[in-house]
mmCIF file as gemmi writes it, N, C-alpha and C atoms, coordinates in Angstrom:
data_model
loop_
_atom_site.group_PDB
_atom_site.id
_atom_site.type_symbol
_atom_site.label_atom_id
_atom_site.label_alt_id
_atom_site.label_comp_id
_atom_site.label_asym_id
_atom_site.label_entity_id
_atom_site.label_seq_id
_atom_site.pdbx_PDB_ins_code
_atom_site.Cartn_x
_atom_site.Cartn_y
_atom_site.Cartn_z
_atom_site.occupancy
_atom_site.B_iso_or_equiv
_atom_site.pdbx_formal_charge
_atom_site.auth_seq_id
_atom_site.auth_asym_id
_atom_site.pdbx_PDB_model_num
ATOM 1 N N . MET Axp A 1 ? -54.537 -2.684 -67.611 1 0 ? 1 A 1
ATOM 2 C CA . MET Axp A 1 ? -56.139 -2.672 -67.48 1 0 ? 1 A 1
ATOM 3 C C . MET Axp A 1 ? -56.569 -1.25 -68.099 1 0 ? 1 A 1
ATOM 4 N N . LYS Axp A 2 ? -57.498 -1.446 -68.922 1 0 ? 2 A 1
ATOM 5 C CA . LYS Axp A 2 ? -58.11 -0.349 -69.698 1 0 ? 2 A 1
ATOM 6 C C . LYS Axp A 2 ? -58.848 0.671 -68.571 1 0 ? 2 A 1
ATOM 7 N N . GLU Axp A 3 ? -59.752 0.2 -67.993 1 0 ? 3 A 1
ATOM 8 C CA . GLU Axp A 3 ? -60.382 0.902 -66.933 1 0 ? 3 A 1
ATOM 9 C C . GLU Axp A 3 ? -59.927 0.476 -65.453 1 0 ? 3 A 1
ATOM 10 N N . ARG Axp A 4 ? -59.161 1.569 -65 1 0 ? 4 A 1
ATOM 11 C CA . ARG Axp A 4 ? -58.546 1.206 -63.633 1 0 ? 4 A 1
ATOM 12 C C . ARG Axp A 4 ? -59.546 1.583 -62.667 1 0 ? 4 A 1
ATOM 13 N N . SER Axp A 5 ? -59.45 0.694 -61.636 1 0 ? 5 A 1
ATOM 14 C CA . SER Axp A 5 ? -60.262 0.977 -60.418 1 0 ? 5 A 1
ATOM 15 C C . SER Axp A 5 ? -59.465 0.838 -59.115 1 0 ? 5 A 1
ATOM 16 N N . GLY Axp A 6 ? -59.972 1.585 -58.147 1 0 ? 6 A 1
ATOM 17 C CA . GLY Axp A 6 ? -59.081 1.641 -56.969 1 0 ? 6 A 1
ATOM 18 C C . GLY Axp A 6 ? -58.596 3.187 -56.62 1 0 ? 6 A 1
ATOM 19 N N . ARG Axp A 7 ? -57.827 3.371 -55.704 1 0 ? 7 A 1
ATOM 20 C CA . ARG Axp A 7 ? -57.315 4.514 -55.321 1 0 ? 7 A 1
ATOM 21 C C . ARG Axp A 7 ? -56.19 5.089 -56.033 1 0 ? 7 A 1
ATOM 22 N N . LYS Axp A 8 ? -56.159 6.239 -56.438 1 0 ? 8 A 1
ATOM 23 C CA . LYS Axp A 8 ? -55.104 6.841 -57.167 1 0 ? 8 A 1
ATOM 24 C C . LYS Axp A 8 ? -54.134 7.637 -56.272 1 0 ? 8 A 1
ATOM 25 N N . SER Axp A 9 ? -52.804 7.345 -56.108 1 0 ? 9 A 1
ATOM 26 C CA . SER Axp A 9 ? -52.035 7.971 -55.212 1 0 ? 9 A 1
ATOM 27 C C . SER Axp A 9 ? -51.363 9.184 -55.568 1 0 ? 9 A 1
ATOM 28 N N . SER Axp A 10 ? -51.265 9.432 -57.042 1 0 ? 10 A 1
ATOM 29 C CA . SER Axp A 10 ? -50.746 10.657 -57.727 1 0 ? 10 A 1
ATOM 30 C C . SER Axp A 10 ? -51.053 10.877 -58.939 1 0 ? 10 A 1
ATOM 31 N N . PRO Axp A 11 ? -50.889 12.001 -59.61 1 0 ? 11 A 1
ATOM 32 C CA . PRO Axp A 11 ? -51.203 12.108 -61.113 1 0 ? 11 A 1
ATOM 33 C C . PRO Axp A 11 ? -50.202 11.167 -61.757 1 0 ? 11 A 1
ATOM 34 N N . LEU Axp A 12 ? -49.166 10.6 -61.359 1 0 ? 12 A 1
ATOM 35 C CA . LEU Axp A 12 ? -48.267 9.776 -62.081 1 0 ? 12 A 1
ATOM 36 C C . LEU Axp A 12 ? -49.205 8.248 -62.38 1 0 ? 12 A 1
ATOM 37 N N . ASP Axp A 13 ? -50.173 8.151 -61.539 1 0 ? 13 A 1
ATOM 38 C CA . ASP Axp A 13 ? -51.04 7.002 -61.938 1 0 ? 13 A 1
ATOM 39 C C . ASP Axp A 13 ? -51.593 7.039 -63.394 1 0 ? 13 A 1
ATOM 40 N N . GLU Axp A 14 ? -51.827 8.168 -64.058 1 0 ? 14 A 1
ATOM 41 C CA . GLU Axp A 14 ? -52.448 8.321 -65.233 1 0 ? 14 A 1
ATOM 42 C C . GLU Axp A 14 ? -51.454 8.038 -66.357 1 0 ? 14 A 1
ATOM 43 N N . ILE Axp A 15 ? -50.099 8.016 -66.153 1 0 ? 15 A 1
ATOM 44 C CA . ILE Axp A 15 ? -49.051 7.824 -67.107 1 0 ? 15 A 1
ATOM 45 C C . ILE Axp A 15 ? -48.93 6.3 -67.285 1 0 ? 15 A 1
ATOM 46 N N . ARG Axp A 16 ? -49.389 5.834 -68.308 1 0 ? 16 A 1
ATOM 47 C CA . ARG Axp A 16 ? -49.327 4.439 -68.792 1 0 ? 16 A 1
ATOM 48 C C . ARG Axp A 16 ? -49.37 4.242 -70.157 1 0 ? 16 A 1
ATOM 49 N N . PRO Axp A 17 ? -48.871 3.176 -70.788 1 0 ? 17 A 1
ATOM 50 C CA . PRO Axp A 17 ? -48.886 2.95 -72.155 1 0 ? 17 A 1
ATOM 51 C C . PRO Axp A 17 ? -50.352 2.498 -72.535 1 0 ? 17 A 1
ATOM 52 N N . ALA Axp A 18 ? -50.621 2.85 -73.811 1 0 ? 18 A 1
ATOM 53 C CA . ALA Axp A 18 ? -51.869 2.528 -74.393 1 0 ? 18 A 1
ATOM 54 C C . ALA Axp A 18 ? -51.916 1.022 -74.893 1 0 ? 18 A 1
ATOM 55 N N . ALA Axp A 19 ? -50.851 0.476 -75.112 1 0 ? 19 A 1
ATOM 56 C CA . ALA Axp A 19 ? -50.727 -0.918 -75.564 1 0 ? 19 A 1
ATOM 57 C C . ALA Axp A 19 ? -49.352 -1.545 -75.183 1 0 ? 19 A 1
ATOM 58 N N . TRP Axp A 20 ? -49.274 -2.847 -74.803 1 0 ? 20 A 1
ATOM 59 C CA . TRP Axp A 20 ? -48.057 -3.452 -74.816 1 0 ? 20 A 1
ATOM 60 C C . TRP Axp A 20 ? -47.263 -3.581 -76.093 1 0 ? 20 A 1
ATOM 61 N N . THR Axp A 21 ? -46.011 -2.992 -76.038 1 0 ? 21 A 1
ATOM 62 C CA . THR Axp A 21 ? -45.203 -3.086 -77.288 1 0 ? 21 A 1
ATOM 63 C C . THR Axp A 21 ? -44.181 -4.159 -77.167 1 0 ? 21 A 1
ATOM 64 N N . ALA Axp A 22 ? -43.415 -4.344 -78.457 1 0 ? 22 A 1
ATOM 65 C CA . ALA Axp A 22 ? -42.344 -5.258 -78.334 1 0 ? 22 A 1
ATOM 66 C C . ALA Axp A 22 ? -41.143 -4.704 -77.495 1 0 ? 22 A 1
ATOM 67 N N . THR Axp A 23 ? -40.974 -3.299 -77.521 1 0 ? 23 A 1
ATOM 68 C CA . THR Axp A 23 ? -39.924 -2.564 -76.771 1 0 ? 23 A 1
ATOM 69 C C . THR Axp A 23 ? -40.326 -2.829 -75.119 1 0 ? 23 A 1
ATOM 70 N N . LEU Axp A 24 ? -41.523 -2.914 -74.574 1 0 ? 24 A 1
ATOM 71 C CA . LEU Axp A 24 ? -41.92 -3.286 -73.23 1 0 ? 24 A 1
ATOM 72 C C . LEU Axp A 24 ? -41.396 -4.603 -73.018 1 0 ? 24 A 1
ATOM 73 N N . THR Axp A 25 ? -41.815 -5.652 -73.912 1 0 ? 25 A 1
ATOM 74 C CA . THR Axp A 25 ? -41.438 -6.95 -73.702 1 0 ? 25 A 1
ATOM 75 C C . THR Axp A 25 ? -39.94 -7.177 -73.605 1 0 ? 25 A 1
ATOM 76 N N . GLY Axp A 26 ? -39.26 -6.401 -74.244 1 0 ? 26 A 1
ATOM 77 C CA . GLY Axp A 26 ? -37.585 -6.393 -74.386 1 0 ? 26 A 1
ATOM 78 C C . GLY Axp A 26 ? -37.144 -5.907 -73.003 1 0 ? 26 A 1
ATOM 79 N N . GLU Axp A 27 ? -37.833 -4.944 -72.515 1 0 ? 27 A 1
ATOM 80 C CA . GLU Axp A 27 ? -37.446 -4.162 -71.13 1 0 ? 27 A 1
ATOM 81 C C . GLU Axp A 27 ? -37.705 -5.212 -70.158 1 0 ? 27 A 1
ATOM 82 N N . LEU Axp A 28 ? -38.845 -5.846 -70.095 1 0 ? 28 A 1
ATOM 83 C CA . LEU Axp A 28 ? -39.37 -6.778 -69.111 1 0 ? 28 A 1
ATOM 84 C C . LEU Axp A 28 ? -38.38 -7.918 -69.091 1 0 ? 28 A 1
ATOM 85 N N . LEU Axp A 29 ? -37.924 -8.605 -70.268 1 0 ? 29 A 1
ATOM 86 C CA . LEU Axp A 29 ? -36.901 -9.737 -70.302 1 0 ? 29 A 1
ATOM 87 C C . LEU Axp A 29 ? -35.688 -9.178 -69.754 1 0 ? 29 A 1
ATOM 88 N N . GLU Axp A 30 ? -35.204 -8.025 -70.072 1 0 ? 30 A 1
ATOM 89 C CA . GLU Axp A 30 ? -34.043 -7.591 -69.529 1 0 ? 30 A 1
ATOM 90 C C . GLU Axp A 30 ? -33.881 -7.453 -67.902 1 0 ? 30 A 1
ATOM 91 N N . LEU Axp A 31 ? -35.039 -6.943 -67.335 1 0 ? 31 A 1
ATOM 92 C CA . LEU Axp A 31 ? -35.333 -6.879 -66.041 1 0 ? 31 A 1
ATOM 93 C C . LEU Axp A 31 ? -35.14 -8.254 -65.393 1 0 ? 31 A 1
ATOM 94 N N . LEU Axp A 32 ? -35.883 -9.212 -66.066 1 0 ? 32 A 1
ATOM 95 C CA . LEU Axp A 32 ? -36.017 -10.68 -65.524 1 0 ? 32 A 1
ATOM 96 C C . LEU Axp A 32 ? -34.638 -11.154 -65.556 1 0 ? 32 A 1
ATOM 97 N N . TRP Axp A 33 ? -33.887 -11.006 -66.643 1 0 ? 33 A 1
ATOM 98 C CA . TRP Axp A 33 ? -32.333 -11.621 -66.755 1 0 ? 33 A 1
ATOM 99 C C . TRP Axp A 33 ? -31.556 -11.05 -65.554 1 0 ? 33 A 1
ATOM 100 N N . VAL Axp A 34 ? -31.743 -9.698 -65.291 1 0 ? 34 A 1
ATOM 101 C CA . VAL Axp A 34 ? -30.826 -9.147 -64.011 1 0 ? 34 A 1
ATOM 102 C C . VAL Axp A 34 ? -31.335 -9.753 -62.934 1 0 ? 34 A 1
ATOM 103 N N . LEU Axp A 35 ? -32.596 -9.788 -62.545 1 0 ? 35 A 1
ATOM 104 C CA . LEU Axp A 35 ? -33.11 -10.36 -61.417 1 0 ? 35 A 1
ATOM 105 C C . LEU Axp A 35 ? -32.483 -11.871 -61.142 1 0 ? 35 A 1
ATOM 106 N N . GLU Axp A 36 ? -32.66 -12.746 -62.315 1 0 ? 36 A 1
ATOM 107 C CA . GLU Axp A 36 ? -32.119 -14.068 -62.443 1 0 ? 36 A 1
ATOM 108 C C . GLU Axp A 36 ? -30.663 -14.089 -62.061 1 0 ? 36 A 1
ATOM 109 N N . ALA Axp A 37 ? -29.724 -13.278 -62.697 1 0 ? 37 A 1
ATOM 110 C CA . ALA Axp A 37 ? -28.4 -13.164 -62.461 1 0 ? 37 A 1
ATOM 111 C C . ALA Axp A 37 ? -27.97 -12.829 -61.045 1 0 ? 37 A 1
ATOM 112 N N . THR Axp A 38 ? -28.895 -11.971 -60.444 1 0 ? 38 A 1
ATOM 113 C CA . THR Axp A 38 ? -28.596 -11.483 -59.053 1 0 ? 38 A 1
ATOM 114 C C . THR Axp A 38 ? -28.883 -12.486 -58.05 1 0 ? 38 A 1
ATOM 115 N N . VAL Axp A 39 ? -30.106 -13.253 -58.333 1 0 ? 39 A 1
ATOM 116 C CA . VAL Axp A 39 ? -30.365 -14.502 -57.415 1 0 ? 39 A 1
ATOM 117 C C . VAL Axp A 39 ? -29.319 -15.595 -57.713 1 0 ? 39 A 1
ATOM 118 N N . ALA Axp A 40 ? -28.825 -15.744 -58.884 1 0 ? 40 A 1
ATOM 119 C CA . ALA Axp A 40 ? -27.796 -16.751 -59.087 1 0 ? 40 A 1
ATOM 120 C C . ALA Axp A 40 ? -26.388 -16.349 -58.369 1 0 ? 40 A 1
ATOM 121 N N . ALA Axp A 41 ? -26.23 -15.07 -58.338 1 0 ? 41 A 1
ATOM 122 C CA . ALA Axp A 41 ? -24.83 -14.721 -57.844 1 0 ? 41 A 1
ATOM 123 C C . ALA Axp A 41 ? -24.974 -14.736 -56.125 1 0 ? 41 A 1
ATOM 124 N N . GLN Axp A 42 ? -26.05 -14.869 -55.63 1 0 ? 42 A 1
ATOM 125 C CA . GLN Axp A 42 ? -26.166 -14.705 -54.118 1 0 ? 42 A 1
ATOM 126 C C . GLN Axp A 42 ? -25.353 -15.497 -53.346 1 0 ? 42 A 1
ATOM 127 N N . PRO Axp A 43 ? -25.118 -16.793 -53.555 1 0 ? 43 A 1
ATOM 128 C CA . PRO Axp A 43 ? -24.215 -17.662 -52.62 1 0 ? 43 A 1
ATOM 129 C C . PRO Axp A 43 ? -22.876 -17.188 -52.816 1 0 ? 43 A 1
ATOM 130 N N . ALA Axp A 44 ? -22.475 -16.712 -53.9 1 0 ? 44 A 1
ATOM 131 C CA . ALA Axp A 44 ? -21.05 -16.295 -54.072 1 0 ? 44 A 1
ATOM 132 C C . ALA Axp A 44 ? -20.899 -14.875 -53.293 1 0 ? 44 A 1
ATOM 133 N N . LEU Axp A 45 ? -21.973 -14.093 -53.28 1 0 ? 45 A 1
ATOM 134 C CA . LEU Axp A 45 ? -21.887 -12.748 -52.581 1 0 ? 45 A 1
ATOM 135 C C . LEU Axp A 45 ? -21.995 -13.025 -51.163 1 0 ? 45 A 1
ATOM 136 N N . ASP Axp A 46 ? -22.788 -13.899 -50.748 1 0 ? 46 A 1
ATOM 137 C CA . ASP Axp A 46 ? -22.775 -14.287 -49.234 1 0 ? 46 A 1
ATOM 138 C C . ASP Axp A 46 ? -21.378 -14.648 -48.886 1 0 ? 46 A 1
ATOM 139 N N . ALA Axp A 47 ? -20.802 -15.49 -49.609 1 0 ? 47 A 1
ATOM 140 C CA . ALA Axp A 47 ? -19.365 -16.016 -49.259 1 0 ? 47 A 1
ATOM 141 C C . ALA Axp A 47 ? -18.427 -14.704 -49.132 1 0 ? 47 A 1
ATOM 142 N N . LEU Axp A 48 ? -18.561 -13.927 -50.115 1 0 ? 48 A 1
ATOM 143 C CA . LEU Axp A 48 ? -17.642 -12.733 -50.198 1 0 ? 48 A 1
ATOM 144 C C . LEU Axp A 48 ? -17.784 -11.909 -48.927 1 0 ? 48 A 1
ATOM 145 N N . LEU Axp A 49 ? -18.926 -11.677 -48.627 1 0 ? 49 A 1
ATOM 146 C CA . LEU Axp A 49 ? -19.388 -10.883 -47.426 1 0 ? 49 A 1
ATOM 147 C C . LEU Axp A 49 ? -18.779 -11.537 -46.232 1 0 ? 49 A 1
ATOM 148 N N . GLY Axp A 50 ? -19.113 -12.914 -46.077 1 0 ? 50 A 1
ATOM 149 C CA . GLY Axp A 50 ? -18.518 -13.578 -44.898 1 0 ? 50 A 1
ATOM 150 C C . GLY Axp A 50 ? -16.984 -13.339 -44.797 1 0 ? 50 A 1
ATOM 151 N N . ASN Axp A 51 ? -16.153 -13.49 -45.94 1 0 ? 51 A 1
ATOM 152 C CA . ASN Axp A 51 ? -14.697 -13.374 -45.886 1 0 ? 51 A 1
ATOM 153 C C . ASN Axp A 51 ? -14.492 -11.802 -45.631 1 0 ? 51 A 1
ATOM 154 N N . ILE Axp A 52 ? -15.18 -10.946 -45.928 1 0 ? 52 A 1
ATOM 155 C CA . ILE Axp A 52 ? -14.911 -9.477 -45.654 1 0 ? 52 A 1
ATOM 156 C C . ILE Axp A 52 ? -15.186 -9.329 -44.115 1 0 ? 52 A 1
ATOM 157 N N . VAL Axp A 53 ? -16.1 -9.862 -43.633 1 0 ? 53 A 1
ATOM 158 C CA . VAL Axp A 53 ? -16.518 -9.534 -42.06 1 0 ? 53 A 1
ATOM 159 C C . VAL Axp A 53 ? -15.619 -10.142 -41.224 1 0 ? 53 A 1
ATOM 160 N N . ALA Axp A 54 ? -15.066 -11.366 -41.75 1 0 ? 54 A 1
ATOM 161 C CA . ALA Axp A 54 ? -14.116 -12.077 -41.057 1 0 ? 54 A 1
ATOM 162 C C . ALA Axp A 54 ? -12.726 -11.62 -41.096 1 0 ? 54 A 1
ATOM 163 N N . GLY Axp A 55 ? -12.427 -10.616 -41.915 1 0 ? 55 A 1
ATOM 164 C CA . GLY Axp A 55 ? -11.051 -10.108 -42.081 1 0 ? 55 A 1
ATOM 165 C C . GLY Axp A 55 ? -10.809 -9.275 -41.07 1 0 ? 55 A 1
ATOM 166 N N . PRO Axp A 56 ? -9.39 -8.48 -41.255 1 0 ? 56 A 1
ATOM 167 C CA . PRO Axp A 56 ? -9.277 -7.52 -40.389 1 0 ? 56 A 1
ATOM 168 C C . PRO Axp A 56 ? -10.004 -6.028 -40.551 1 0 ? 56 A 1
ATOM 169 N N . LEU Axp A 57 ? -10.056 -5.415 -39.436 1 0 ? 57 A 1
ATOM 170 C CA . LEU Axp A 57 ? -10.888 -4.206 -39.449 1 0 ? 57 A 1
ATOM 171 C C . LEU Axp A 57 ? -10.147 -3.012 -39.069 1 0 ? 57 A 1
ATOM 172 N N . PHE Axp A 58 ? -10.685 -1.781 -39.485 1 0 ? 58 A 1
ATOM 173 C CA . PHE Axp A 58 ? -9.859 -0.673 -39.222 1 0 ? 58 A 1
ATOM 174 C C . PHE Axp A 58 ? -10.493 -0.009 -38.088 1 0 ? 58 A 1
ATOM 175 N N . ALA Axp A 59 ? -9.833 0.507 -37.271 1 0 ? 59 A 1
ATOM 176 C CA . ALA Axp A 59 ? -10.331 1.346 -36.034 1 0 ? 59 A 1
ATOM 177 C C . ALA Axp A 59 ? -10.558 2.787 -36.549 1 0 ? 59 A 1
ATOM 178 N N . ALA Axp A 60 ? -11.431 3.547 -35.873 1 0 ? 60 A 1
ATOM 179 C CA . ALA Axp A 60 ? -11.653 4.906 -36.355 1 0 ? 60 A 1
ATOM 180 C C . ALA Axp A 60 ? -10.276 5.68 -36.175 1 0 ? 60 A 1
ATOM 181 N N . ALA Axp A 61 ? -9.621 5.396 -35.102 1 0 ? 61 A 1
ATOM 182 C CA . ALA Axp A 61 ? -8.28 6.027 -35.062 1 0 ? 61 A 1
ATOM 183 C C . ALA Axp A 61 ? -7.348 5.917 -35.933 1 0 ? 61 A 1
ATOM 184 N N . ASP Axp A 62 ? -7.478 4.864 -36.989 1 0 ? 62 A 1
ATOM 185 C CA . ASP Axp A 62 ? -6.711 4.638 -37.997 1 0 ? 62 A 1
ATOM 186 C C . ASP Axp A 62 ? -6.848 5.778 -39.062 1 0 ? 62 A 1
ATOM 187 N N . PHE Axp A 63 ? -7.84 6.455 -39.177 1 0 ? 63 A 1
ATOM 188 C CA . PHE Axp A 63 ? -8.272 7.209 -40.171 1 0 ? 63 A 1
ATOM 189 C C . PHE Axp A 63 ? -7.966 8.73 -39.636 1 0 ? 63 A 1
ATOM 190 N N . PRO Axp A 64 ? -7.523 9.801 -40.625 1 0 ? 64 A 1
ATOM 191 C CA . PRO Axp A 64 ? -7.265 11.099 -40.26 1 0 ? 64 A 1
ATOM 192 C C . PRO Axp A 64 ? -8.693 11.707 -39.813 1 0 ? 64 A 1
ATOM 193 N N . THR Axp A 65 ? -8.673 12.674 -38.745 1 0 ? 65 A 1
ATOM 194 C CA . THR Axp A 65 ? -9.7 13.27 -38.443 1 0 ? 65 A 1
ATOM 195 C C . THR Axp A 65 ? -10.092 14.497 -39.618 1 0 ? 65 A 1
ATOM 196 N N . PRO Axp A 66 ? -11.331 14.55 -39.928 1 0 ? 66 A 1
ATOM 197 C CA . PRO Axp A 66 ? -11.655 15.483 -41.179 1 0 ? 66 A 1
ATOM 198 C C . PRO Axp A 66 ? -11.694 16.878 -40.634 1 0 ? 66 A 1
ATOM 199 N N . THR Axp A 67 ? -11.332 17.74 -41.488 1 0 ? 67 A 1
ATOM 200 C CA . THR Axp A 67 ? -11.24 19.276 -41.128 1 0 ? 67 A 1
ATOM 201 C C . THR Axp A 67 ? -12.765 19.899 -40.924 1 0 ? 67 A 1
ATOM 202 N N . ALA Axp A 68 ? -12.785 20.955 -40.381 1 0 ? 68 A 1
ATOM 203 C CA . ALA Axp A 68 ? -14.278 21.612 -40.169 1 0 ? 68 A 1
ATOM 204 C C . ALA Axp A 68 ? -14.91 21.784 -41.647 1 0 ? 68 A 1
ATOM 205 N N . ALA Axp A 69 ? -14.058 22.076 -42.639 1 0 ? 69 A 1
ATOM 206 C CA . ALA Axp A 69 ? -14.597 22.324 -44.022 1 0 ? 69 A 1
ATOM 207 C C . ALA Axp A 69 ? -15.187 20.922 -44.697 1 0 ? 69 A 1
ATOM 208 N N . GLU Axp A 70 ? -14.344 19.886 -44.179 1 0 ? 70 A 1
ATOM 209 C CA . GLU Axp A 70 ? -14.78 18.49 -44.716 1 0 ? 70 A 1
ATOM 210 C C . GLU Axp A 70 ? -15.971 18.086 -44.011 1 0 ? 70 A 1
ATOM 211 N N . ARG Axp A 71 ? -16.394 18.594 -42.769 1 0 ? 71 A 1
ATOM 212 C CA . ARG Axp A 71 ? -17.545 18.187 -42.217 1 0 ? 71 A 1
ATOM 213 C C . ARG Axp A 71 ? -18.947 18.779 -42.513 1 0 ? 71 A 1
ATOM 214 N N . LYS Axp A 72 ? -18.795 19.858 -43.391 1 0 ? 72 A 1
ATOM 215 C CA . LYS Axp A 72 ? -19.981 20.401 -44.002 1 0 ? 72 A 1
ATOM 216 C C . LYS Axp A 72 ? -20.812 19.627 -44.645 1 0 ? 72 A 1
ATOM 217 N N . PRO Axp A 73 ? -22.086 19.821 -44.681 1 0 ? 73 A 1
ATOM 218 C CA . PRO Axp A 73 ? -22.955 18.976 -45.469 1 0 ? 73 A 1
ATOM 219 C C . PRO Axp A 73 ? -22.891 19.251 -46.876 1 0 ? 73 A 1
ATOM 220 N N . PRO Axp A 74 ? -23.116 18.473 -47.656 1 0 ? 74 A 1
ATOM 221 C CA . PRO Axp A 74 ? -23.014 18.667 -49.34 1 0 ? 74 A 1
ATOM 222 C C . PRO Axp A 74 ? -23.942 20.029 -49.568 1 0 ? 74 A 1
ATOM 223 N N . GLY Axp A 75 ? -23.475 20.807 -50.584 1 0 ? 75 A 1
ATOM 224 C CA . GLY Axp A 75 ? -24.142 21.869 -50.959 1 0 ? 75 A 1
ATOM 225 C C . GLY Axp A 75 ? -24.096 23.192 -50.229 1 0 ? 75 A 1
ATOM 226 N N . GLU Axp A 76 ? -23.549 23.105 -48.857 1 0 ? 76 A 1
ATOM 227 C CA . GLU Axp A 76 ? -23.371 24.23 -48.06 1 0 ? 76 A 1
ATOM 228 C C . GLU Axp A 76 ? -22.291 25.16 -48.719 1 0 ? 76 A 1
ATOM 229 N N . GLU Axp A 77 ? -21.13 24.368 -49.259 1 0 ? 77 A 1
ATOM 230 C CA . GLU Axp A 77 ? -20.107 25.164 -49.816 1 0 ? 77 A 1
ATOM 231 C C . GLU Axp A 77 ? -20.625 25.934 -51.197 1 0 ? 77 A 1
ATOM 232 N N . SER Axp A 78 ? -21.287 25.29 -51.902 1 0 ? 78 A 1
ATOM 233 C CA . SER Axp A 78 ? -21.846 25.716 -53.203 1 0 ? 78 A 1
ATOM 234 C C . SER Axp A 78 ? -22.884 27.036 -53.037 1 0 ? 78 A 1
ATOM 235 N N . GLU Axp A 79 ? -23.469 26.887 -51.955 1 0 ? 79 A 1
ATOM 236 C CA . GLU Axp A 79 ? -24.533 28.094 -51.611 1 0 ? 79 A 1
ATOM 237 C C . GLU Axp A 79 ? -23.743 29.203 -51.218 1 0 ? 79 A 1
ATOM 238 N N . GLN Axp A 80 ? -22.619 29.124 -50.434 1 0 ? 80 A 1
ATOM 239 C CA . GLN Axp A 80 ? -21.783 30.235 -50.071 1 0 ? 80 A 1
ATOM 240 C C . GLN Axp A 80 ? -21.113 30.722 -51.247 1 0 ? 80 A 1
ATOM 241 N N . THR Axp A 81 ? -20.65 29.914 -52.396 1 0 ? 81 A 1
ATOM 242 C CA . THR Axp A 81 ? -20.036 30.314 -53.48 1 0 ? 81 A 1
ATOM 243 C C . THR Axp A 81 ? -21.032 31.119 -54.413 1 0 ? 81 A 1
ATOM 244 N N . GLU Axp A 82 ? -22.132 30.652 -54.367 1 0 ? 82 A 1
ATOM 245 C CA . GLU Axp A 82 ? -23.282 31.385 -55.173 1 0 ? 82 A 1
ATOM 246 C C . GLU Axp A 82 ? -23.409 32.744 -54.711 1 0 ? 82 A 1
ATOM 247 N N . GLN Axp A 83 ? -23.545 32.823 -53.315 1 0 ? 83 A 1
ATOM 248 C CA . GLN Axp A 83 ? -23.763 34.223 -52.785 1 0 ? 83 A 1
ATOM 249 C C . GLN Axp A 83 ? -22.776 35.129 -52.887 1 0 ? 83 A 1
ATOM 250 N N . ALA Axp A 84 ? -21.432 34.585 -52.827 1 0 ? 84 A 1
ATOM 251 C CA . ALA Axp A 84 ? -20.273 35.429 -53.146 1 0 ? 84 A 1
ATOM 252 C C . ALA Axp A 84 ? -20.286 35.856 -54.609 1 0 ? 84 A 1
ATOM 253 N N . THR Axp A 85 ? -20.688 35.065 -55.607 1 0 ? 85 A 1
ATOM 254 C CA . THR Axp A 85 ? -20.722 35.39 -56.951 1 0 ? 85 A 1
ATOM 255 C C . THR Axp A 85 ? -21.729 36.463 -57.216 1 0 ? 85 A 1
ATOM 256 N N . MET Axp A 86 ? -22.877 36.362 -56.471 1 0 ? 86 A 1
ATOM 257 C CA . MET Axp A 86 ? -23.954 37.275 -56.736 1 0 ? 86 A 1
ATOM 258 C C . MET Axp A 86 ? -23.676 38.706 -56.194 1 0 ? 86 A 1
ATOM 259 N N . GLU Axp A 87 ? -22.794 38.778 -55.278 1 0 ? 87 A 1
ATOM 260 C CA . GLU Axp A 87 ? -22.444 40.103 -54.645 1 0 ? 87 A 1
ATOM 261 C C . GLU Axp A 87 ? -21.454 40.924 -55.53 1 0 ? 87 A 1
ATOM 262 N N . PHE Axp A 88 ? -20.867 40.245 -56.492 1 0 ? 88 A 1
ATOM 263 C CA . PHE Axp A 88 ? -20.007 40.939 -57.496 1 0 ? 88 A 1
ATOM 264 C C . PHE Axp A 88 ? -20.838 41.727 -58.423 1 0 ? 88 A 1
């Protein structure tokens, strides 16, 4: 639409192509092909999920208990490393 009407949610609403190009047509077709393949694969995926759910399960006790270091959230270790590096 050349003249957009309605509410704007962010400055990103202003980013849009001036014209529809062959590249955009190709990208749209690729997206449609991926969606088509995904829908076509759905029956096989449903059967696979059914087999997985019906199969044997692991109990939490079957896995090793994580250490305190392994329980830390991501990034916490790198922050400590950065602080130690800055102290030198």
